C-alpha positions, 0 to 999 in steps of 0.5 A: 273101124268107121273112124279109120275108114274116114281117115283112109278116105281123107288121105286118099283125097290128099293123095289125089291132090298130089298125084303129080308128085306120086307119079314121079315117085315110081323111080324110088322103089327101094324103100317101098319094096321093103313092104310086102302087100300080102304080109304085115310089116313090123314097126322097125321095117316101117321106121327104116323105110321112112327114115331111108326116104327122109335121108334121101330127101324124099319126104313124099316117099316116106308119106307114101309108106305111111299111107300104105300102112293105113290103107291096108289096116296095118295099124298095129305096126304104126307107133308113136315113132311112125307118127313122128316120122310122118310129121317130119315129112310134112314139109310144112304142109298145113292140110296134111299135118292137121290130118295126121294130127287127127289120126294121132288122136283117134289112134290113141298115140297122142298120149306119147310125148313124142307125138305132141312134140312132133306136132308142135315142131310141125306147126312151128315150121308151117307158120302156125305157132299158136297151134303149137302153143295150144298143144304145149299148154295142154301137156301135163308133164312137158319134157325138155324137148317140148320146151325147146320146140316152143322156144324155137318157134318164137319170132320176137326175141323179147317173147322168146327170152321171156319164155326162157325165163319162164323155163328157168322159173319152172325148174327146167334144166337147160340143155345144149339145145336150149342155150343154142336157141336162146343165144340165137335170140340175143342179137340186139344190144338190149340183150347184151347182158342177158347173153353174157349171163347165158355164157357164164351159165354155159361155162358153169355147167360145162356145155362150152365143149359142145360145138354148136353151143360154141358156134352160137356164142361166136355168132352172138358176139359177132352180131354185137361187134365183139370180135375179140370175144368171138375170136377168143371163143373160137380159139378155146373151142376143143372141137370145131366144124365147118360152121365154126370156121364160117361163123368166125370168118363171117363175123370178121367180114361183116364188121368191115374192119377185120378183112385181113383177119377173115382172109387169114382164117380162110387161108388157114382153112385151106391149109388144114384141108377143111372142106369149104362150102359156098358160105366160106367162099362168100365170106372170104370174097367179101373180105377181099372186097372190104380190103380192096384186095384184088389179087387175093380176091382173084385167087379165091375166085379161082379156088371157088371155081375149082371146088365147084362153087364158082357159079353158086348164086351167093358166091356170084353176087359177092364176086360182082360186089368185090370186083366193083369195089376194086373198080373192075366193072368188066369182070363184075359183068362177066361174072354176072353173065356166067351165072346160072341163077340170078336172084334179086341181089344179083340184079340189084348189084348190077343196077347199082354198079353200072349206072349207065345201063341200070335201066336196061338191067331193070328191064331185063330183070322184069323180063326174067320175072325177078321181083325187085325190092326197095333196094333195087329201086333205090339203086335204080333211082340213083342211077336215073338221077345221076344220068338226068333221065327225067322221063325214066324217073317218072316211069319208074315212079309210076311203076313204084306206085303200081307195085306198092313200093312208093310208100317205102321210106328209102324209095321216097327219099330217093324220089325227093332227091331225084326230083330236086336234081331235076329242078322240080322242087314241087314234085319233091314236096309232093313226095315228102307230104305223102310220108307218114313218118319222116326221118332226118334223112328225109328232111335232109333230102328236101332241104338239099333239094331246095338248096340246089334249086336256089330256094333258100327261103324254103330250105331255111323254113324246112330246116326249122320244121325239121328241128321240131320233129327230128334231131339234125345231123351233120348233113342237115346243117351242111345243106341249110348252111349252103342255102344261106351262104348262096342267098344274099337276100337272106339275113345272116342271122339265120346262119348265126342261129344255125351256128348256135344250134351247131354249138349246142348239139356238138357238131362244131368240130365235125368236118362237114359242118365246119366246112359249111360254116367256113363257106357260108361266112366266106360268101357272106363276108362276116368280118366280126363273128365272135367265133372266127378264131375258133372256126379257123382253128377247126379248119386247121384241124381238117387237113391241107385240103380244107386250109385253102378256105381258112387262108382265103378268109384271112387274106380277104380280111373276113376273119382274124388269124388266130393268135398262138396260145390264145386258146386251150383247144387241143389240135389233132391232125386229121387226114381227109 
């Protein structure tokens, strides 16, 4: 009795902490009135009342019913299902969850497997996975729900897949929930073969008929870019739901090259009368943006308004992006102005597409108390760089330092480019030196900055330093070749050394690199380069827009025109 009084007292304390919530619950009396203060309710009525509250999304009302039974000593009416429903209503509240955990132990209900399973689920959802794992390890005979609950709580795919292997080695028979959970972790290309094996097992045991298993397979294949396989899974599904349709549309849209297929599937959804949601509209509008299909985009926009999703934040965000891709900036602004809710994506998109007003949008964003992220700053810094807004750039840099974003690699790369554009190579170097880890894009920004400011010697030194730490790409070579070509006081041997690296790494047929090579040799007037014929042939492959370089080189006598049949090099028409 003393133990019960202690827990009653604890729950009363919890109730006082949330008095503001309790005061708002007086309008929801239907479930509460099922329990008569003067008579002891049975467990069925308690379950029904709590479930009714949970289904109405009133978790605190369900907890109020649970607390009432404890306060009036109706312990005989509380069973393992009551505990499970109370834990389900915790909404990730760590304090309340631990209190119910203690009550489950003292009441003797912890021995029912439903209770530890519910506790593990609660701890997983509240971010206390280690607690869930501890409970699991104490179970003598965990059931499939126990295994699945822990499996779903992992954050890293490698750990989750190892746990799935442990399940298999312990003789646990996977059910549909297990397969669905494991498939969700097979998102990286490293898990490709594992995912294929899972699909094979699913077909073997006949679980491919389960809708949510099929949905998980579509999502998995879409993440890998295997859209043909994702489409095949979708077509072979005996039963589909809204999630199935949304998954295949989203997969096609995210691939970027299947926009027409995504639009066609959306049209089929409308034709069949399938109820659409904001995910359906978001994917369809995004597909229109990829295809630059303004006409269909407007039609989907109109339908979203008609169906009540026109002002949904995710729909609004993708509409802004789509109209900007179609170069209808005014319509994008209109969508933004009419949004009832704006998140960081909304503001960041506007900052990125309206460079002239980017600083104003950023100030409004801060006024609305929406926190920017690194993508916001990258877009803002780019706009400042384009607009030559030196003072604004310094102000934003200070704000980034203060808010902790100055250490983000993408933001630092943007500042390197910005200061280089402003003619301050020294400031670019300062930002560069603050980086703990330097990707090739960072080196490219610094090399390009030096080249733009006529500091060819520094650009070359930085280039060779980059070779020691990173693998260069076409833009690395493009920047350093530009610097060498512009500096007459720099020996052409540096350019020839770069050319050797280009040949070694296989960039000699890349359009960006070939263009830079032609430009460098043209400016430096190298008439005797042994690979002049090959360079000219590459120019011929780049299309008419690049041929003027080749023609000018031959005309000026810098290179010899290649003779027909002088090489086995196969030419491919390339449209720029």
